[in-house]
N, C-alpha and C positions, 0 to 999 in steps of 0.2 A: 140609054138611063137605065139606072141603078133601080130605080123604083119598078119598072118593067118586070125587071130579072127576078127582083126580089119579091113579088106578088106571084112570079110564077111559082117559086119555089114554095112558097109560103103555100099556095093553092094544092102544091103536091105535098101534102105533109108527110114530114119525116117517117111518119109509121105507117104510111098509105101501102097500100098493095104494090108491091115492085115485083121485077122478073127476076128469075132465079138464076141469072147468070153468074159465073165467078167473079170474085173479086180481086182484080188485079192491080187498079190504079191505086198509085201512092199518093201522097199528100203533094209530093212532090210535082208530080204530074198535072194531079188537078190543078194545082196554083197557076202553073205554068200554061195548062191550055185555058183557065179562066182568066188570065191575063190578056189572051188574046183575042177575048170575046168584047167587041165593042158594047159601050156602055147604051144602048139605043134600042126603040123597039123592035129592030129586026134581028137583036141579038136571038130572039126566041126560033129565026127561021133557020139559025145554024146549026149544024149535026153536032158541031162540038161541045155548043150549049146544051142540045138537049141529051147528049152522051153523059154531060156532068151530073146531068138532072136524075139520068136513071141510075147512074153510080150513087147519088145521096140515097134516092129511093131504096135501091138494093140494100144500100149498107144497113139503112133503117129497117127493112123487112127482117135481114138478119138479124138484126140487133132483137126485133122484136119476137122472131121467133125463139132465139136462145132463151130471150126472158119468160117467155110463154112456158117453155118446154121445164125451165128450174122451176118455176111456180108449182107447173102441174106434177112435178115430181117431188114436190116438198122441199128441195133445196134453196138455201139464201141465196139471193139476187145480188150482187154485186151494186147494184141501185136500185131505188123504189121510183121508177118512172109513173109519169102520170096516166092516166087513160090516152091522152092525146097529146102528142107533142109537136111543135111547129118550131121551125129554125129557118129564117129569114137569110137571104144570100148574104149580106152585109155581117150578120153576125155568124155565119159560115166562114165566109172569108176572113174575117178578122181572127175566129178563133183558129183555125190553119194559118194563117201568117202568124200566129203565137208560137208556133211550134217550133223550137229550133231548129236551124238548118240541118244539124246533124241527126234529128229525128225524123225528118219530111220523108224518109223512105217506107215509113209504117204505111199500111193500107188505110184506105181512107174510113174503112171498116171499123178498124183500130183506133183510128183518132175519132172517131165518133163513140164508141165505147168507151173510150175515155175520157170523153166530155161529158157523157151521162152518168158516169160515176163522180164526176165533180160537178155536175149540175143538178143532179136527183140522190144525193146521199140519203141513204135511210136513216130513221130516226134509230138513236141509240136504245137497246134494251132489247 
């Protein structure tokens, strides 16, 4: 069930504290793995589902760290994120599936960075 998977992703908010592992998963790898995960309550027991969740959490933490560092240094940020960002599984998959095939070699972190720029633009001025 997508709702169970979506609820779990939403529960672990995008900007929650994640692990500090290196980002190596591409959007293509993410989507390929996600397609193999059954959409039912047992999905959360699968290691590949947990791996995708960790990937999203780590990307979110990386973006939050970059954003906070830029703000602390007085640099302009590429986007103006709200205090808390939540992304549902369906929304995430739709966004990643919307990336043209030729660009799916970008990292999950870069894809999410581009999404934040599009989703949370800073006010002009």
